[in-house]
PDB file of N, CA, C and O in Angstrom:
ATOM      1  N   MET A   1     -10.292 -36.842  68.022  1.00  0.00           N
ATOM      2  CA  MET A   1      -9.792 -35.560  68.440  1.00  0.00           C
ATOM      3  C   MET A   1      -8.294 -35.617  68.730  1.00  0.00           C
ATOM      4  O   MET A   1      -7.579 -34.636  68.526  1.00  0.00           O
ATOM      5  N   ARG A   2      -7.839 -36.734  69.192  1.00  0.00           N
ATOM      6  CA  ARG A   2      -6.416 -36.856  69.490  1.00  0.00           C
ATOM      7  C   ARG A   2      -5.576 -36.779  68.219  1.00  0.00           C
ATOM      8  O   ARG A   2      -4.514 -36.157  68.224  1.00  0.00           O
ATOM      9  N   LYS A   3      -6.022 -37.387  67.153  1.00  0.00           N
ATOM     10  CA  LYS A   3      -5.257 -37.367  65.910  1.00  0.00           C
ATOM     11  C   LYS A   3      -5.096 -35.958  65.371  1.00  0.00           C
ATOM     12  O   LYS A   3      -4.016 -35.602  64.899  1.00  0.00           O
ATOM     13  N   SER A   4      -6.112 -35.173  65.429  1.00  0.00           N
ATOM     14  CA  SER A   4      -6.014 -33.812  64.925  1.00  0.00           C
ATOM     15  C   SER A   4      -5.095 -32.961  65.794  1.00  0.00           C
ATOM     16  O   SER A   4      -4.418 -32.070  65.281  1.00  0.00           O
ATOM     17  N   GLN A   5      -5.058 -33.215  67.079  1.00  0.00           N
ATOM     18  CA  GLN A   5      -4.173 -32.467  67.968  1.00  0.00           C
ATOM     19  C   GLN A   5      -2.714 -32.878  67.742  1.00  0.00           C
ATOM     20  O   GLN A   5      -1.818 -32.036  67.798  1.00  0.00           O
ATOM     21  N   ALA A   6      -2.473 -34.171  67.485  1.00  0.00           N
ATOM     22  CA  ALA A   6      -1.112 -34.649  67.277  1.00  0.00           C
ATOM     23  C   ALA A   6      -0.541 -34.136  65.958  1.00  0.00           C
ATOM     24  O   ALA A   6       0.661 -33.886  65.866  1.00  0.00           O
ATOM     25  N   LYS A   7      -1.371 -33.977  64.947  1.00  0.00           N
ATOM     26  CA  LYS A   7      -0.891 -33.527  63.648  1.00  0.00           C
ATOM     27  C   LYS A   7      -0.597 -32.035  63.624  1.00  0.00           C
ATOM     28  O   LYS A   7       0.200 -31.582  62.802  1.00  0.00           O
ATOM     29  N   GLN A   8      -1.200 -31.287  64.478  1.00  0.00           N
ATOM     30  CA  GLN A   8      -0.983 -29.838  64.487  1.00  0.00           C
ATOM     31  C   GLN A   8       0.324 -29.528  65.199  1.00  0.00           C
ATOM     32  O   GLN A   8       0.510 -29.861  66.370  1.00  0.00           O
ATOM     33  N   ARG A   9       1.205 -28.898  64.484  1.00  0.00           N
ATOM     34  CA  ARG A   9       2.486 -28.475  65.048  1.00  0.00           C
ATOM     35  C   ARG A   9       2.612 -26.987  64.853  1.00  0.00           C
ATOM     36  O   ARG A   9       2.068 -26.401  63.917  1.00  0.00           O
ATOM     37  N   ALA A  10       3.345 -26.398  65.766  1.00  0.00           N
ATOM     38  CA  ALA A  10       3.587 -24.966  65.636  1.00  0.00           C
ATOM     39  C   ALA A  10       4.572 -24.759  64.493  1.00  0.00           C
ATOM     40  O   ALA A  10       5.568 -25.479  64.413  1.00  0.00           O
ATOM     41  N   PRO A  11       4.329 -23.810  63.618  1.00  0.00           N
ATOM     42  CA  PRO A  11       5.260 -23.562  62.511  1.00  0.00           C
ATOM     43  C   PRO A  11       6.610 -23.071  63.042  1.00  0.00           C
ATOM     44  O   PRO A  11       6.679 -22.336  64.027  1.00  0.00           O
ATOM     45  N   ILE A  12       7.656 -23.487  62.378  1.00  0.00           N
ATOM     46  CA  ILE A  12       9.002 -23.068  62.772  1.00  0.00           C
ATOM     47  C   ILE A  12       9.219 -21.661  62.242  1.00  0.00           C
ATOM     48  O   ILE A  12       9.013 -21.397  61.057  1.00  0.00           O
ATOM     49  N   PRO A  13       9.636 -20.757  63.125  1.00  0.00           N
ATOM     50  CA  PRO A  13       9.858 -19.368  62.675  1.00  0.00           C
ATOM     51  C   PRO A  13      10.932 -19.315  61.585  1.00  0.00           C
ATOM     52  O   PRO A  13      11.895 -20.081  61.605  1.00  0.00           O
ATOM     53  N   GLU A  14      10.752 -18.419  60.660  1.00  0.00           N
ATOM     54  CA  GLU A  14      11.668 -18.299  59.524  1.00  0.00           C
ATOM     55  C   GLU A  14      13.080 -17.942  59.963  1.00  0.00           C
ATOM     56  O   GLU A  14      14.052 -18.415  59.374  1.00  0.00           O
ATOM     57  N   GLU A  15      13.197 -17.127  60.974  1.00  0.00           N
ATOM     58  CA  GLU A  15      14.535 -16.755  61.452  1.00  0.00           C
ATOM     59  C   GLU A  15      15.256 -17.961  62.059  1.00  0.00           C
ATOM     60  O   GLU A  15      16.481 -18.049  61.971  1.00  0.00           O
ATOM     61  N   ALA A  16      14.523 -18.882  62.668  1.00  0.00           N
ATOM     62  CA  ALA A  16      15.140 -20.102  63.196  1.00  0.00           C
ATOM     63  C   ALA A  16      15.657 -20.969  62.050  1.00  0.00           C
ATOM     64  O   ALA A  16      16.718 -21.583  62.166  1.00  0.00           O
ATOM     65  N   LEU A  17      14.917 -21.021  60.955  1.00  0.00           N
ATOM     66  CA  LEU A  17      15.368 -21.775  59.786  1.00  0.00           C
ATOM     67  C   LEU A  17      16.638 -21.169  59.193  1.00  0.00           C
ATOM     68  O   LEU A  17      17.568 -21.889  58.828  1.00  0.00           O
ATOM     69  N   HIS A  18      16.668 -19.839  59.101  1.00  0.00           N
ATOM     70  CA  HIS A  18      17.853 -19.160  58.568  1.00  0.00           C
ATOM     71  C   HIS A  18      19.059 -19.371  59.489  1.00  0.00           C
ATOM     72  O   HIS A  18      20.181 -19.563  59.021  1.00  0.00           O
ATOM     73  N   ALA A  19      18.818 -19.334  60.790  1.00  0.00           N
ATOM     74  CA  ALA A  19      19.911 -19.548  61.747  1.00  0.00           C
ATOM     75  C   ALA A  19      20.453 -20.969  61.629  1.00  0.00           C
ATOM     76  O   ALA A  19      21.665 -21.181  61.675  1.00  0.00           O
ATOM     77  N   ALA A  20      19.558 -21.937  61.476  1.00  0.00           N
ATOM     78  CA  ALA A  20      19.993 -23.321  61.332  1.00  0.00           C
ATOM     79  C   ALA A  20      20.767 -23.505  60.032  1.00  0.00           C
ATOM     80  O   ALA A  20      21.790 -24.189  60.016  1.00  0.00           O
ATOM     81  N   ALA A  21      20.294 -22.904  58.943  1.00  0.00           N
ATOM     82  CA  ALA A  21      20.998 -23.006  57.656  1.00  0.00           C
ATOM     83  C   ALA A  21      22.376 -22.354  57.743  1.00  0.00           C
ATOM     84  O   ALA A  21      23.345 -22.877  57.191  1.00  0.00           O
ATOM     85  N   ALA A  22      22.470 -21.217  58.432  1.00  0.00           N
ATOM     86  CA  ALA A  22      23.760 -20.534  58.586  1.00  0.00           C
ATOM     87  C   ALA A  22      24.717 -21.387  59.416  1.00  0.00           C
ATOM     88  O   ALA A  22      25.907 -21.460  59.109  1.00  0.00           O
ATOM     89  N   GLU A  23      24.210 -22.029  60.460  1.00  0.00           N
ATOM     90  CA  GLU A  23      25.051 -22.885  61.297  1.00  0.00           C
ATOM     91  C   GLU A  23      25.542 -24.095  60.501  1.00  0.00           C
ATOM     92  O   GLU A  23      26.697 -24.498  60.639  1.00  0.00           O
ATOM     93  N   ILE A  24      24.689 -24.665  59.686  1.00  0.00           N
ATOM     94  CA  ILE A  24      25.096 -25.789  58.838  1.00  0.00           C
ATOM     95  C   ILE A  24      26.187 -25.351  57.866  1.00  0.00           C
ATOM     96  O   ILE A  24      27.149 -26.089  57.653  1.00  0.00           O
ATOM     97  N   GLU A  25      26.058 -24.183  57.282  1.00  0.00           N
ATOM     98  CA  GLU A  25      27.061 -23.677  56.346  1.00  0.00           C
ATOM     99  C   GLU A  25      28.396 -23.426  57.049  1.00  0.00           C
ATOM    100  O   GLU A  25      29.450 -23.751  56.503  1.00  0.00           O
ATOM    101  N   ARG A  26      28.360 -22.847  58.261  1.00  0.00           N
ATOM    102  CA  ARG A  26      29.606 -22.628  59.021  1.00  0.00           C
ATOM    103  C   ARG A  26      30.274 -23.962  59.362  1.00  0.00           C
ATOM    104  O   ARG A  26      31.494 -24.098  59.275  1.00  0.00           O
ATOM    105  N   THR A  27      29.471 -24.923  59.744  1.00  0.00           N
ATOM    106  CA  THR A  27      30.012 -26.243  60.065  1.00  0.00           C
ATOM    107  C   THR A  27      30.625 -26.883  58.830  1.00  0.00           C
ATOM    108  O   THR A  27      31.689 -27.496  58.916  1.00  0.00           O
ATOM    109  N   ARG A  28      29.979 -26.750  57.698  1.00  0.00           N
ATOM    110  CA  ARG A  28      30.496 -27.300  56.438  1.00  0.00           C
ATOM    111  C   ARG A  28      31.841 -26.651  56.089  1.00  0.00           C
ATOM    112  O   ARG A  28      32.766 -27.339  55.657  1.00  0.00           O
ATOM    113  N   GLU A  29      31.951 -25.346  56.273  1.00  0.00           N
ATOM    114  CA  GLU A  29      33.206 -24.647  55.974  1.00  0.00           C
ATOM    115  C   GLU A  29      34.330 -25.088  56.908  1.00  0.00           C
ATOM    116  O   GLU A  29      35.464 -25.291  56.474  1.00  0.00           O
ATOM    117  N   ARG A  30      34.005 -25.237  58.202  1.00  0.00           N
ATOM    118  CA  ARG A  30      35.024 -25.694  59.159  1.00  0.00           C
ATOM    119  C   ARG A  30      35.475 -27.114  58.828  1.00  0.00           C
ATOM    120  O   ARG A  30      36.661 -27.431  58.912  1.00  0.00           O
ATOM    121  N   LEU A  31      34.527 -27.960  58.453  1.00  0.00           N
ATOM    122  CA  LEU A  31      34.856 -29.331  58.094  1.00  0.00           C
ATOM    123  C   LEU A  31      35.739 -29.378  56.848  1.00  0.00           C
ATOM    124  O   LEU A  31      36.700 -30.145  56.796  1.00  0.00           O
ATOM    125  N   ALA A  32      35.422 -28.574  55.862  1.00  0.00           N
ATOM    126  CA  ALA A  32      36.233 -28.531  54.642  1.00  0.00           C
ATOM    127  C   ALA A  32      37.655 -28.060  54.960  1.00  0.00           C
ATOM    128  O   ALA A  32      38.623 -28.599  54.423  1.00  0.00           O
ATOM    129  N   ALA A  33      37.779 -27.064  55.823  1.00  0.00           N
ATOM    130  CA  ALA A  33      39.105 -26.575  56.201  1.00  0.00           C
ATOM    131  C   ALA A  33      39.878 -27.649  56.967  1.00  0.00           C
ATOM    132  O   ALA A  33      41.075 -27.834  56.747  1.00  0.00           O
ATOM    133  N   SER A  34      39.202 -28.344  57.853  1.00  0.00           N
ATOM    134  CA  SER A  34      39.856 -29.401  58.620  1.00  0.00           C
ATOM    135  C   SER A  34      40.307 -30.541  57.722  1.00  0.00           C
ATOM    136  O   SER A  34      41.405 -31.070  57.894  1.00  0.00           O
ATOM    137  N   LEU A  35      39.480 -30.919  56.779  1.00  0.00           N
ATOM    138  CA  LEU A  35      39.844 -31.994  55.859  1.00  0.00           C
ATOM    139  C   LEU A  35      41.014 -31.582  54.969  1.00  0.00           C
ATOM    140  O   LEU A  35      41.894 -32.395  54.686  1.00  0.00           O
ATOM    141  N   GLY A  36      41.026 -30.339  54.530  1.00  0.00           N
ATOM    142  CA  GLY A  36      42.146 -29.850  53.728  1.00  0.00           C
ATOM    143  C   GLY A  36      43.446 -29.873  54.507  1.00  0.00           C
ATOM    144  O   GLY A  36      44.490 -30.259  53.982  1.00  0.00           O
ATOM    145  N   SER A  37      43.375 -29.458  55.760  1.00  0.00           N
ATOM    146  CA  SER A  37      44.556 -29.470  56.616  1.00  0.00           C
ATOM    147  C   SER A  37      45.032 -30.895  56.869  1.00  0.00           C
ATOM    148  O   SER A  37      46.234 -31.162  56.851  1.00  0.00           O
ATOM    149  N   LEU A  38      44.100 -31.805  57.102  1.00  0.00           N
ATOM    150  CA  LEU A  38      44.450 -33.203  57.330  1.00  0.00           C
ATOM    151  C   LEU A  38      45.092 -33.816  56.090  1.00  0.00           C
ATOM    152  O   LEU A  38      46.068 -34.558  56.197  1.00  0.00           O
ATOM    153  N   LYS A  39      44.552 -33.511  54.922  1.00  0.00           N
ATOM    154  CA  LYS A  39      45.120 -34.037  53.677  1.00  0.00           C
ATOM    155  C   LYS A  39      46.548 -33.548  53.483  1.00  0.00           C
ATOM    156  O   LYS A  39      47.427 -34.319  53.096  1.00  0.00           O
ATOM    157  N   HIS A  40      46.779 -32.263  53.752  1.00  0.00           N
ATOM    158  CA  HIS A  40      48.122 -31.708  53.618  1.00  0.00           C
ATOM    159  C   HIS A  40      49.086 -32.392  54.589  1.00  0.00           C
ATOM    160  O   HIS A  40      50.208 -32.734  54.217  1.00  0.00           O
ATOM    161  N   GLU A  41      48.650 -32.587  55.823  1.00  0.00           N
ATOM    162  CA  GLU A  41      49.509 -33.218  56.823  1.00  0.00           C
ATOM    163  C   GLU A  41      49.818 -34.668  56.443  1.00  0.00           C
ATOM    164  O   GLU A  41      50.955 -35.117  56.588  1.00  0.00           O
ATOM    165  N   LEU A  42      48.821 -35.394  55.961  1.00  0.00           N
ATOM    166  CA  LEU A  42      49.050 -36.776  55.533  1.00  0.00           C
ATOM    167  C   LEU A  42      49.987 -36.837  54.327  1.00  0.00           C
ATOM    168  O   LEU A  42      50.849 -37.713  54.256  1.00  0.00           O
ATOM    169  N   ASP A  43      49.825 -35.920  53.389  1.00  0.00           N
ATOM    170  CA  ASP A  43      50.724 -35.872  52.232  1.00  0.00           C
ATOM    171  C   ASP A  43      52.162 -35.636  52.681  1.00  0.00           C
ATOM    172  O   ASP A  43      53.093 -36.251  52.161  1.00  0.00           O
ATOM    173  N   THR A  44      52.335 -34.744  53.646  1.00  0.00           N
ATOM    174  CA  THR A  44      53.675 -34.435  54.152  1.00  0.00           C
ATOM    175  C   THR A  44      54.276 -35.637  54.875  1.00  0.00           C
ATOM    176  O   THR A  44      55.452 -35.950  54.690  1.00  0.00           O
ATOM    177  N   LEU A  45      53.470 -36.312  55.700  1.00  0.00           N
ATOM    178  CA  LEU A  45      53.987 -37.429  56.479  1.00  0.00           C
ATOM    179  C   LEU A  45      54.299 -38.654  55.629  1.00  0.00           C
ATOM    180  O   LEU A  45      55.202 -39.420  55.965  1.00  0.00           O
ATOM    181  N   THR A  46      53.578 -38.848  54.549  1.00  0.00           N
ATOM    182  CA  THR A  46      53.775 -40.054  53.747  1.00  0.00           C
ATOM    183  C   THR A  46      54.666 -39.829  52.529  1.00  0.00           C
ATOM    184  O   THR A  46      54.845 -40.746  51.727  1.00  0.00           O
ATOM    185  N   HIS A  47      55.216 -38.656  52.377  1.00  0.00           N
ATOM    186  CA  HIS A  47      56.078 -38.355  51.232  1.00  0.00           C
ATOM    187  C   HIS A  47      57.489 -38.867  51.538  1.00  0.00           C
ATOM    188  O   HIS A  47      58.160 -38.331  52.420  1.00  0.00           O
ATOM    189  N   TRP A  48      57.940 -39.887  50.828  1.00  0.00           N
ATOM    190  CA  TRP A  48      59.207 -40.542  51.164  1.00  0.00           C
ATOM    191  C   TRP A  48      60.406 -39.631  50.972  1.00  0.00           C
ATOM    192  O   TRP A  48      61.401 -39.766  51.684  1.00  0.00           O
ATOM    193  N   ARG A  49      60.332 -38.714  50.031  1.00  0.00           N
ATOM    194  CA  ARG A  49      61.463 -37.796  49.846  1.00  0.00           C
ATOM    195  C   ARG A  49      61.620 -36.863  51.038  1.00  0.00           C
ATOM    196  O   ARG A  49      62.735 -36.475  51.387  1.00  0.00           O
ATOM    197  N   GLY A  50      60.512 -36.508  51.656  1.00  0.00           N
ATOM    198  CA  GLY A  50      60.566 -35.694  52.869  1.00  0.00           C
ATOM    199  C   GLY A  50      61.230 -36.432  54.011  1.00  0.00           C
ATOM    200  O   GLY A  50      61.990 -35.843  54.779  1.00  0.00           O
ATOM    201  N   TRP A  51      60.944 -37.727  54.126  1.00  0.00           N
ATOM    202  CA  TRP A  51      61.585 -38.539  55.169  1.00  0.00           C
ATOM    203  C   TRP A  51      63.096 -38.537  54.987  1.00  0.00           C
ATOM    204  O   TRP A  51      63.849 -38.357  55.944  1.00  0.00           O
ATOM    205  N   ILE A  52      63.528 -38.739  53.750  1.00  0.00           N
ATOM    206  CA  ILE A  52      64.962 -38.781  53.487  1.00  0.00           C
ATOM    207  C   ILE A  52      65.596 -37.413  53.716  1.00  0.00           C
ATOM    208  O   ILE A  52      66.706 -37.326  54.242  1.00  0.00           O
ATOM    209  N   ALA A  53      64.913 -36.360  53.333  1.00  0.00           N
ATOM    210  CA  ALA A  53      65.456 -35.013  53.528  1.00  0.00           C
ATOM    211  C   ALA A  53      65.603 -34.686  55.013  1.00  0.00           C
ATOM    212  O   ALA A  53      66.538 -33.989  55.405  1.00  0.00           O
ATOM    213  N   ARG A  54      64.684 -35.188  55.840  1.00  0.00           N
ATOM    214  CA  ARG A  54      64.761 -34.904  57.274  1.00  0.00           C
ATOM    215  C   ARG A  54      65.825 -35.743  57.971  1.00  0.00           C
ATOM    216  O   ARG A  54      66.446 -35.276  58.926  1.00  0.00           O
ATOM    217  N   ARG A  55      66.048 -36.972  57.511  1.00  0.00           N
ATOM    218  CA  ARG A  55      67.014 -37.871  58.152  1.00  0.00           C
ATOM    219  C   ARG A  55      67.829 -38.611  57.085  1.00  0.00           C
ATOM    220  O   ARG A  55      67.616 -39.804  56.868  1.00  0.00           O
ATOM    221  N   PRO A  56      68.748 -37.925  56.423  1.00  0.00           N
ATOM    222  CA  PRO A  56      69.464 -38.578  55.317  1.00  0.00           C
ATOM    223  C   PRO A  56      70.446 -39.664  55.773  1.00  0.00           C
ATOM    224  O   PRO A  56      70.595 -40.674  55.086  1.00  0.00           O
ATOM    225  N   LEU A  57      71.106 -39.483  56.896  1.00  0.00           N
ATOM    226  CA  LEU A  57      72.129 -40.430  57.323  1.00  0.00           C
ATOM    227  C   LEU A  57      71.574 -41.841  57.537  1.00  0.00           C
ATOM    228  O   LEU A  57      72.152 -42.786  57.001  1.00  0.00           O
ATOM    229  N   PRO A  58      70.498 -42.034  58.281  1.00  0.00           N
ATOM    230  CA  PRO A  58      69.990 -43.406  58.448  1.00  0.00           C
ATOM    231  C   PRO A  58      69.577 -44.058  57.120  1.00  0.00           C
ATOM    232  O   PRO A  58      69.777 -45.258  56.936  1.00  0.00           O
ATOM    233  N   PHE A  59      69.009 -43.283  56.205  1.00  0.00           N
ATOM    234  CA  PHE A  59      68.597 -43.863  54.926  1.00  0.00           C
ATOM    235  C   PHE A  59      69.806 -44.264  54.079  1.00  0.00           C
ATOM    236  O   PHE A  59      69.814 -45.337  53.474  1.00  0.00           O
ATOM    237  N   PHE A  60      70.816 -43.411  54.036  1.00  0.00           N
ATOM    238  CA  PHE A  60      72.003 -43.759  53.260  1.00  0.00           C
ATOM    239  C   PHE A  60      72.758 -44.920  53.905  1.00  0.00           C
ATOM    240  O   PHE A  60      73.303 -45.771  53.201  1.00  0.00           O
ATOM    241  N   ALA A  61      72.793 -44.961  55.226  1.00  0.00           N
ATOM    242  CA  ALA A  61      73.437 -46.087  55.912  1.00  0.00           C
ATOM    243  C   ALA A  61      72.685 -47.383  55.612  1.00  0.00           C
ATOM    244  O   ALA A  61      73.302 -48.418  55.359  1.00  0.00           O
ATOM    245  N   GLY A  62      71.363 -47.325  55.641  1.00  0.00           N
ATOM    246  CA  GLY A  62      70.562 -48.506  55.323  1.00  0.00           C
ATOM    247  C   GLY A  62      70.758 -48.952  53.889  1.00  0.00           C
ATOM    248  O   GLY A  62      70.865 -50.148  53.619  1.00  0.00           O
ATOM    249  N   ALA A  63      70.808 -48.000  52.965  1.00  0.00           N
ATOM    250  CA  ALA A  63      71.027 -48.346  51.555  1.00  0.00           C
ATOM    251  C   ALA A  63      72.412 -48.960  51.364  1.00  0.00           C
ATOM    252  O   ALA A  63      72.574 -49.902  50.589  1.00  0.00           O
ATOM    253  N   PHE A  64      73.407 -48.429  52.070  1.00  0.00           N
ATOM    254  CA  PHE A  64      74.767 -48.969  51.984  1.00  0.00           C
ATOM    255  C   PHE A  64      74.810 -50.400  52.505  1.00  0.00           C
ATOM    256  O   PHE A  64      75.389 -51.281  51.869  1.00  0.00           O
ATOM    257  N   LEU A  65      74.191 -50.630  53.671  1.00  0.00           N
ATOM    258  CA  LEU A  65      74.180 -51.975  54.243  1.00  0.00           C
ATOM    259  C   LEU A  65      73.408 -52.953  53.361  1.00  0.00           C
ATOM    260  O   LEU A  65      73.820 -54.101  53.196  1.00  0.00           O
ATOM    261  N   LEU A  66      72.312 -52.508  52.804  1.00  0.00           N
ATOM    262  CA  LEU A  66      71.554 -53.368  51.897  1.00  0.00           C
ATOM    263  C   LEU A  66      72.385 -53.704  50.656  1.00  0.00           C
ATOM    264  O   LEU A  66      72.361 -54.837  50.176  1.00  0.00           O
ATOM    265  N   GLY A  67      73.110 -52.727  50.148  1.00  0.00           N
ATOM    266  CA  GLY A  67      73.990 -52.974  49.012  1.00  0.00           C
ATOM    267  C   GLY A  67      75.090 -53.972  49.350  1.00  0.00           C
ATOM    268  O   GLY A  67      75.413 -54.836  48.535  1.00  0.00           O
ATOM    269  N   LEU A  68      75.673 -53.860  50.553  1.00  0.00           N
ATOM    270  CA  LEU A  68      76.689 -54.827  50.974  1.00  0.00           C
ATOM    271  C   LEU A  68      76.108 -56.224  51.075  1.00  0.00           C
ATOM    272  O   LEU A  68      76.729 -57.195  50.642  1.00  0.00           O
ATOM    273  N   LEU A  69      74.903 -56.326  51.653  1.00  0.00           N
ATOM    274  CA  LEU A  69      74.260 -57.622  51.810  1.00  0.00           C
ATOM    275  C   LEU A  69      73.971 -58.269  50.458  1.00  0.00           C
ATOM    276  O   LEU A  69      74.287 -59.440  50.243  1.00  0.00           O
ATOM    277  N   VAL A  70      73.378 -57.513  49.560  1.00  0.00           N
ATOM    278  CA  VAL A  70      73.056 -58.046  48.228  1.00  0.00           C
ATOM    279  C   VAL A  70      74.337 -58.364  47.470  1.00  0.00           C
ATOM    280  O   VAL A  70      74.432 -59.400  46.812  1.00  0.00           O
ATOM    281  N   GLY A  71      75.310 -57.489  47.560  1.00  0.00           N
ATOM    282  CA  GLY A  71      76.578 -57.719  46.859  1.00  0.00           C
ATOM    283  C   GLY A  71      77.324 -58.927  47.383  1.00  0.00           C
ATOM    284  O   GLY A  71      77.904 -59.682  46.603  1.00  0.00           O
ATOM    285  N   SER A  72      77.318 -59.122  48.696  1.00  0.00           N
ATOM    286  CA  SER A  72      78.037 -60.272  49.250  1.00  0.00           C
ATOM    287  C   SER A  72      77.347 -61.574  48.880  1.00  0.00           C
ATOM    288  O   SER A  72      78.024 -62.569  48.620  1.00  0.00           O
ATOM    289  N   ARG A  73      76.039 -61.596  48.849  1.00  0.00           N
ATOM    290  CA  ARG A  73      75.310 -62.812  48.462  1.00  0.00           C
ATOM    291  C   ARG A  73      75.522 -63.095  46.968  1.00  0.00           C
ATOM    292  O   ARG A  73      75.689 -64.245  46.561  1.00  0.00           O
ATOM    293  N   HIS A  74      75.514 -62.054  46.182  1.00  0.00           N
ATOM    294  CA  HIS A  74      75.709 -62.226  44.739  1.00  0.00           C
ATOM    295  C   HIS A  74      77.139 -62.680  44.451  1.00  0.00           C
ATOM    296  O   HIS A  74      77.365 -63.506  43.567  1.00  0.00           O
ATOM    297  N   GLY A  75      78.098 -62.142  45.194  1.00  0.00           N
ATOM    298  CA  GLY A  75      79.489 -62.523  45.012  1.00  0.00           C
ATOM    299  C   GLY A  75      79.742 -63.974  45.392  1.00  0.00           C
ATOM    300  O   GLY A  75      80.542 -64.657  44.752  1.00  0.00           O
ATOM    301  N   ARG A  76      79.073 -64.440  46.418  1.00  0.00           N
ATOM    302  CA  ARG A  76      79.242 -65.846  46.844  1.00  0.00           C
ATOM    303  C   ARG A  76      78.680 -66.799  45.799  1.00  0.00           C
ATOM    304  O   ARG A  76      79.264 -67.852  45.545  1.00  0.00           O
ATOM    305  N   LYS A  77      77.556 -66.441  45.192  1.00  0.00           N
ATOM    306  CA  LYS A  77      76.940 -67.310  44.180  1.00  0.00           C
ATOM    307  C   LYS A  77      77.820 -67.348  42.921  1.00  0.00           C
ATOM    308  O   LYS A  77      77.919 -68.389  42.271  1.00  0.00           O
ATOM    309  N   ALA A  78      78.441 -66.248  42.583  1.00  0.00           N
ATOM    310  CA  ALA A  78      79.279 -66.187  41.386  1.00  0.00           C
ATOM    311  C   ALA A  78      80.568 -66.977  41.592  1.00  0.00           C
ATOM    312  O   ALA A  78      81.109 -67.534  40.636  1.00  0.00           O
ATOM    313  N   ALA A  79      81.070 -67.033  42.833  1.00  0.00           N
ATOM    314  CA  ALA A  79      82.328 -67.735  43.126  1.00  0.00           C
ATOM    315  C   ALA A  79      82.132 -69.243  43.085  1.00  0.00           C
ATOM    316  O   ALA A  79      83.113 -69.966  42.912  1.00  0.00           O
ATOM    317  N   ARG A  80      80.954 -69.733  43.232  1.00  0.00           N
ATOM    318  CA  ARG A  80      80.704 -71.185  43.240  1.00  0.00           C
ATOM    319  C   ARG A  80      80.857 -71.803  41.921  1.00  0.00           C
ATOM    320  O   ARG A  80      80.678 -73.013  41.782  1.00  0.00           O
TER     321      ARG A  80
END
């Protein structure tokens, strides 16, 4: 008798199923929007041209110093 009582479950009302499906769909849409926003933000943050456009002076100064360093080392080797 216990087995038959344990197997019997009350049926889930159809409106509860529709509400759950609607909630899942809303959650899926919010997640898709959040992922799209995150992808856009990551693309913006990792785009090297954007970094240079926002702070050109440090990048050009670094490139100049790197050029001096490479040029001075190359010049010393050629003079030997």
